[in-house]
C-alpha positions in Angstrom: 43.6 177.2 -104.2 41.9 176.9 -101.3 44.0 176.4 -98.3 47.2 175.4 -100.0 48.7 178.6 -99.6 48.8 181.4 -97.2 46.1 183.9 -97.8 48.2 186.7 -99.1 46.5 186.5 -102.6 48.9 189.7 -103.6 52.1 187.8 -103.8 53.3 186.4 -106.9 53.0 182.8 -107.3 55.9 180.7 -107.3 55.7 177.1 -108.8 58.3 174.1 -108.5 58.3 172.9 -112.3 59.5 169.2 -113.0 58.9 167.6 -116.7 57.1 164.5 -117.2 60.3 162.7 -118.1 62.2 163.6 -114.5 58.7 162.4 -112.6 59.4 158.7 -114.8 62.7 158.8 -114.4 63.1 159.1 -110.5 59.5 156.8 -110.6 57.1 159.7 -109.1 54.6 159.4 -111.5 53.6 155.6 -110.6 54.2 156.4 -106.7 52.2 159.4 -106.3 49.7 158.4 -108.9 48.9 155.6 -106.8 49.4 157.6 -103.3 46.2 160.2 -104.8 44.4 157.0 -105.8 42.3 157.4 -102.9 38.7 159.0 -104.1 36.0 157.8 -105.8 34.1 158.0 -108.9 37.6 158.7 -111.0 37.8 162.1 -111.4 41.8 162.4 -113.0 43.9 164.4 -109.8 46.6 166.4 -111.1 49.1 166.4 -108.1 51.7 168.1 -110.4 50.8 171.8 -109.7 51.5 171.5 -106.4 55.4 171.4 -106.1 56.6 175.2 -104.7 59.5 177.2 -104.6 57.5 179.2 -102.3 59.3 178.9 -98.3 55.8 180.3 -97.0 53.8 177.8 -98.6 55.9 174.9 -97.6 55.6 175.9 -93.8 51.9 176.6 -94.4 51.2 172.9 -95.4 53.7 171.7 -92.7 51.5 173.1 -89.9 48.1 171.8 -91.5 49.6 168.1 -91.9 51.3 168.6 -88.5 48.1 169.3 -87.0 46.0 166.5 -88.8 48.7 164.1 -87.7 46.9 164.4 -84.4 43.8 164.2 -84.7 42.6 161.5 -87.2 38.5 161.6 -86.2 39.1 165.1 -88.2 40.9 163.4 -90.7 38.0 161.0 -91.4 35.6 163.9 -91.7 37.9 165.3 -94.3 37.8 161.9 -96.1 33.9 161.9 -95.9 33.4 165.1 -97.9 36.0 164.0 -100.2 34.3 160.7 -101.1 31.1 162.8 -101.0 32.8 165.6 -103.7 34.0 163.0 -105.5 30.7 161.2 -106.4 29.3 164.9 -107.2 32.0 165.1 -110.0 31.3 161.7 -111.1 27.4 162.8 -111.7 28.4 166.2 -112.9 30.3 164.4 -115.7 28.1 161.6 -116.8 26.3 162.3 -120.1 22.3 163.3 -119.3 19.7 161.6 -121.0 16.1 160.9 -120.8 16.4 157.3 -119.2 17.3 156.6 -115.9 17.4 153.2 -113.4 17.7 152.6 -110.2 21.3 153.0 -109.6 20.3 157.1 -110.5 18.5 157.3 -106.9 22.3 157.8 -105.3 21.9 161.2 -107.4 19.5 162.6 -105.4 20.7 161.8 -102.1 24.3 162.8 -102.3 23.4 166.6 -101.9 21.5 165.4 -98.4 25.1 163.8 -97.9 26.9 166.6 -99.0 25.0 168.8 -96.3 25.8 166.4 -93.6 29.6 165.5 -93.8 30.3 169.5 -94.9 28.5 170.4 -91.4 29.8 167.5 -89.7 33.7 168.7 -90.6 32.6 172.3 -89.8 31.5 171.2 -85.9 34.5 169.6 -85.6 36.7 172.0 -86.9 35.0 174.7 -84.7 34.7 172.4 -81.7 38.7 171.7 -81.9 39.4 175.4 -82.6 37.1 176.5 -79.8 39.1 174.0 -77.6 42.5 176.0 -78.8 43.5 172.5 -80.4 43.8 173.7 -83.5 46.5 176.7 -84.7 47.3 176.2 -88.2 46.3 179.1 -90.2 45.3 176.2 -92.8 42.5 174.5 -90.6 41.2 178.1 -89.4 40.6 178.9 -92.7 39.0 175.5 -93.6 36.7 176.1 -90.7 35.6 179.4 -92.0 35.2 178.3 -95.5 33.2 175.2 -94.1 30.7 177.4 -92.0 30.1 179.8 -95.4 29.7 177.2 -98.1 27.4 175.3 -95.3 25.5 178.5 -94.6 25.3 179.9 -98.8 24.8 176.6 -100.3 22.3 175.0 -98.2 18.9 176.7 -96.3 19.2 176.4 -92.5 15.6 174.1 -92.7 17.7 171.8 -95.4 17.0 168.2 -93.6 13.4 169.3 -92.4 13.0 170.1 -96.0 14.1 166.9 -97.2 12.4 164.4 -95.2 8.8 166.3 -96.2 9.4 166.8 -99.9 11.9 164.0 -101.1 9.5 161.6 -100.8 11.6 159.4 -99.4 13.7 158.4 -102.6 17.1 158.0 -100.8 15.8 155.1 -99.1 13.4 153.5 -101.7 11.1 150.7 -99.3 7.6 150.1 -100.5 5.9 152.3 -102.8 2.8 152.0 -104.9 2.1 153.1 -108.6 -1.2 153.8 -110.6 -0.8 152.8 -114.2 -2.8 153.6 -117.2 -3.4 151.0 -120.3 -5.0 151.5 -123.2 -7.7 149.0 -125.1 -5.3 146.3 -125.5 -4.2 146.3 -122.4 -0.5 148.0 -122.9 0.9 150.2 -120.0 0.8 153.6 -121.8 1.1 155.6 -118.5 2.0 155.5 -114.5 1.9 157.5 -111.6 3.8 157.2 -108.1 1.4 157.7 -105.5 3.0 156.5 -102.2 6.1 155.6 -100.9 7.0 153.9 -97.5 3.1 153.6 -97.1 2.8 157.6 -97.0 1.8 159.7 -99.7 4.2 161.2 -102.8 4.4 164.6 -102.6 6.6 165.5 -105.5 10.4 166.7 -105.7 12.6 168.8 -103.8 14.2 170.0 -107.0 10.7 171.6 -108.4 10.4 175.4 -109.4 6.8 175.3 -107.6 6.3 176.6 -104.3 6.8 174.2 -101.4 2.6 174.0 -100.2 2.0 173.2 -104.2 3.9 170.1 -103.7 2.1 169.1 -101.0 -0.8 167.1 -102.9 -3.5 166.1 -100.7 -5.9 164.8 -103.3 -4.7 163.4 -107.1 -1.5 161.8 -107.3 1.7 162.9 -109.6 0.7 163.0 -113.1 0.8 160.4 -115.4 3.7 160.2 -118.0 4.0 158.6 -120.7 6.5 155.4 -120.8 8.6 154.7 -123.5 9.8 151.0 -122.3 8.4 148.7 -119.3 11.6 147.5 -117.3 11.3 146.4 -113.7 8.7 148.5 -111.9 11.3 150.0 -109.7 13.3 151.3 -112.4 10.3 152.3 -114.4 8.8 154.7 -111.4 12.4 156.0 -110.8 12.8 156.8 -114.5 9.1 158.7 -114.2 10.6 161.0 -111.6 14.0 161.1 -112.7 13.4 162.2 -116.0 11.3 164.9 -115.3 13.6 166.6 -112.9 17.1 165.5 -114.0 17.6 169.0 -115.3 16.5 171.1 -112.4 18.8 168.4 -110.4 21.8 169.0 -112.0 21.7 172.6 -112.2 20.9 172.6 -108.2 24.1 170.5 -107.9 26.2 172.7 -110.3 24.9 175.8 -108.0 25.7 174.4 -105.1 29.2 172.6 -106.0 30.8 175.4 -108.5 33.1 176.5 -106.1 34.5 173.3 -104.2 36.1 171.7 -106.9 39.7 173.9 -105.8 38.6 172.5 -102.1 38.4 169.1 -103.3 42.1 169.1 -104.8 43.2 171.0 -101.6 42.0 168.4 -99.2 42.8 165.4 -101.6 46.3 166.8 -101.6 46.5 166.4 -97.7 44.9 162.7 -97.6 47.5 162.1 -99.9 50.3 163.4 -97.6 49.1 161.5 -94.7 48.8 158.4 -96.7 52.5 158.7 -97.4 53.2 159.6 -93.8 51.3 156.4 -92.8 53.2 154.3 -94.9 56.8 155.6 -93.5 55.5 154.7 -90.4 54.6 151.5 -91.0 57.8 150.7 -92.5 59.8 152.3 -89.9 61.5 154.5 -91.9 62.3 157.9 -90.2 60.9 161.1 -91.3 61.2 165.2 -90.8 60.8 168.4 -92.0 63.4 169.5 -93.4 65.6 173.2 -92.4 64.8 175.7 -94.9 67.9 177.3 -96.5 68.4 180.1 -98.7 67.7 179.3 -102.3 71.2 181.0 -103.0 73.1 178.7 -101.0 71.6 175.9 -103.2 72.1 173.6 -100.1 71.0 170.0 -99.4 72.2 168.7 -96.2 70.7 165.1 -94.9 71.5 162.2 -92.5 70.4 159.0 -92.8 68.2 159.5 -96.4 65.9 156.4 -97.6 64.6 156.4 -100.8 61.1 156.2 -100.0 59.9 154.4 -103.2 61.9 151.8 -102.8 61.3 150.9 -99.4 57.3 150.7 -100.5 58.3 148.8 -103.3 60.9 146.3 -101.7 59.6 146.9 -98.0 63.3 145.8 -96.1 66.8 145.9 -96.7 66.9 149.3 -97.9 70.1 151.4 -96.5 70.3 154.7 -95.6 72.9 157.7 -97.0 74.4 160.9 -95.9 75.0 163.5 -98.4 76.1 167.5 -98.6 76.0 169.7 -101.4 79.0 172.4 -100.3 77.5 175.8 -100.1 76.7 177.6 -103.7 76.4 174.9 -105.9 78.4 171.4 -106.2 78.1 168.8 -108.9 78.8 165.7 -107.5 80.2 162.9 -109.9 79.2 159.1 -108.5 81.1 156.1 -109.5 81.9 152.8 -107.9 80.7 149.0 -108.2 78.0 147.9 -110.3 74.7 147.7 -109.0 75.9 149.2 -105.7 72.7 151.6 -105.4 74.1 154.6 -107.4 70.5 155.3 -109.4 68.5 154.5 -106.2 70.6 157.7 -104.6 70.2 159.8 -107.2 66.5 159.0 -107.1 66.6 159.3 -103.6 67.7 162.3 -103.7 65.5 163.9 -106.1 62.4 162.8 -104.3 63.8 164.2 -101.2 63.6 167.9 -102.8 60.7 167.3 -104.4 58.8 166.3 -101.5 60.5 169.0 -99.6 58.7 171.2 -101.9 55.3 169.4 -101.3 55.7 170.8 -98.1 55.4 166.8 -97.1 58.3 165.2 -94.2 61.3 163.6 -96.0 62.3 160.2 -95.1 65.4 161.1 -93.8 66.8 161.5 -90.0 67.7 165.0 -90.2 67.8 167.2 -93.4 68.2 170.7 -94.2 67.3 172.1 -98.1 67.3 174.7 -100.1 64.4 175.2 -102.9 64.9 175.2 -106.5 63.3 176.1 -109.6 62.9 173.1 -111.2 64.4 169.6 -111.0 65.7 168.1 -114.2 66.7 164.6 -114.9 68.9 163.7 -117.9 68.8 159.3 -118.1 70.3 157.4 -120.6 67.5 155.1 -121.8 67.0 151.7 -124.2 67.6 152.7 -127.6 64.4 153.2 -129.8 64.4 151.3 -132.7 62.4 153.4 -134.4 64.8 156.6 -134.8 67.1 157.2 -137.0 69.6 159.0 -135.1 70.8 155.8 -133.1 71.7 155.1 -129.2 74.2 158.2 -129.0 72.2 160.6 -131.2 69.0 160.3 -128.7 71.1 160.4 -125.8 72.8 164.0 -127.1 69.4 165.2 -128.0 67.9 164.2 -124.3 71.2 165.8 -122.9 70.4 168.7 -124.9 66.6 169.3 -124.0 68.0 169.0 -120.4 70.2 171.5 -120.6 68.4 174.0 -122.1 65.7 174.2 -119.3 68.5 174.0 -116.4 69.7 176.9 -114.6 72.0 177.9 -111.7 69.1 177.5 -109.3 67.6 173.4 -110.7 68.5 170.5 -109.3 70.2 168.5 -112.2 70.2 164.6 -111.9 72.3 163.1 -114.6 72.1 158.9 -114.5 75.1 157.7 -117.2 73.6 160.1 -119.6 75.9 159.0 -122.6 76.7 155.6 -123.4 75.9 155.4 -126.9 80.0 155.3 -128.2 83.0 154.2 -127.2 84.6 155.0 -123.7 87.2 157.2 -125.1 84.5 158.9 -127.0 82.2 159.2 -124.0 84.8 160.9 -121.8 85.5 163.3 -124.5 81.7 164.4 -124.6 80.7 163.7 -121.1 83.9 166.5 -119.9 82.1 169.3 -122.8 79.1 169.2 -121.2 80.2 168.6 -117.5 82.4 171.8 -118.4 79.2 173.4 -119.7 77.7 172.4 -116.4 80.3 173.9 -114.5 80.5 177.5 -116.2 76.5 177.9 -115.3 77.0 177.2 -111.9 74.6 174.1 -111.7 74.5 171.3 -108.8 73.6 167.8 -108.7 74.8 164.7 -109.3 76.2 162.6 -112.4 76.4 158.9 -112.3 78.9 157.4 -114.5 80.8 154.4 -115.3 84.0 156.3 -116.5 86.4 156.9 -113.7 88.8 159.3 -115.7 85.8 161.9 -116.0 86.0 161.7 -111.5 89.4 161.9 -111.2 90.0 165.0 -113.6 87.5 166.9 -111.5 90.9 168.9 -109.5 91.9 170.1 -113.3 88.4 171.1 -114.1 88.1 173.0 -110.3 91.6 174.6 -111.6 90.9 175.6 -114.9 87.2 176.5 -115.1 85.1 178.8 -112.6 81.6 178.4 -111.5 80.5 174.9 -109.5 82.5 172.9 -107.3 83.2 169.7 -108.8 83.9 166.5 -106.8 83.9 162.4 -106.6 81.4 160.4 -104.7 81.7 156.6 -104.5 79.6 153.9 -104.1 81.7 151.4 -101.5 82.5 147.8 -102.4 83.1 145.3 -99.3 85.2 142.2 -99.3 87.9 141.3 -101.8 88.4 138.9 -104.4 85.2 136.7 -105.5 83.6 138.0 -102.3 83.5 141.4 -103.6 79.7 142.6 -103.1 78.3 146.0 -103.0 77.5 147.9 -99.5 75.4 150.2 -101.1 76.7 153.3 -99.2 77.9 156.5 -100.7 80.8 158.0 -99.5 82.9 161.3 -100.9 86.1 159.7 -102.2 88.4 159.5 -105.3 87.0 156.5 -107.9 88.3 153.1 -107.5 89.0 152.7 -111.2 86.9 149.5 -111.2 83.1 148.1 -111.5 84.2 145.0 -109.9 82.2 143.9 -113.0 83.8 140.4 -113.1 82.9 140.2 -109.4 79.6 141.0 -110.0 79.2 138.5 -112.9 80.8 135.7 -110.9 78.4 136.1 -108.5 75.3 136.7 -110.1 76.3 133.6 -112.7 78.7 131.3 -111.5 81.0 132.1 -114.8 84.6 132.9 -114.2 
């Protein structure tokens, strides 16, 4: 990648892994697909490959984002380059045929646009760095890349040649065409002779020397027509059908090495879009302190779920959480509809954004990188399968534990529900014991309170991670009990207040 990692090419890449199931469980797939949907041309953008466990790369990206946030005009220049490169991607993916119509005119002018936008971006980067206003390694590297791209992909007098040789095609206005007819007055050929009252002089993409393209006496050679449509479409077809292959060859030469650059620029534009969303919603942002991986640390104050903030717009409640050093498994119980799943997702999203190199939606944070994020969520039963809900759940649990390690963040949301409470407790203890012995750290959301109340016994009898209890706090009493959406450390209350929630929501009882 162009300027998403440090320039030390000798180091081994250290990506953070996250499965598709986790992206969906944490609602990251939908949210980040929307965040990165800011290009034109429909090119697929694979943002999943940008997660990293390399702390140096995380710091590298932060430097770039900090400076881009301070220079909105520079961000606009980058946006212009991305839009142009996106158009080029779209053109390269189009099937090439012999028929071209009026809209194809954009394909020629996009080369000029690429030259102008890349040159303009380089100019601003050069101006800012010369004034000492750019210090980040990434943007200084981008400046050098832009200078090299403009110098090697375009001639020094590209603009002059374009004016002389492109024949005004990018701003087609008045034109004159010479037609050839057969004895029955059917049009069998045409020649473009003038554009904008100036004599047409051929194409910039031809293989002939420039002086041979400047024809002073004769118009361009006649071309046999397949089917006459509108005059404008036809004259463009004549021009493009003779030069399209050469055009795409030139386009490929100029843009072959720009794909990684485009992806890197898009990554930063997506990050800035996320930052602007949070600022507009008055959600705090910070760059977390980076803890050693071995600490398995996660210490945040006033953590928000940024995805919920965007979709809900208001009323979200921040929470604090700290994992004990060396790894901790937190069993989360409490009131129904009390924000337990939202809290779980907030932890996962905070970890993921931290490992994109983005600021996280917290007032203050310190986090250790992890090698992967593993989610084990119970879902609705798939009636097309033969194993029933419990069978599906146990397969999901097994798949999650197969890829989890002590260097993972494990997030379990009521992973086992398809059996009786007693069997649920037995199975959950077995799975949780295995996670403890393996040294996993993460959160387990459940309504089985005995699982949390037995933490002291498990800590006494088994080595590995520490097991502790969290609870979603309820406020009020009797019929007035409601969720506070605040998560605290503490012993389970042995009630989910289901009757009270039912009464509040439906009026029953």
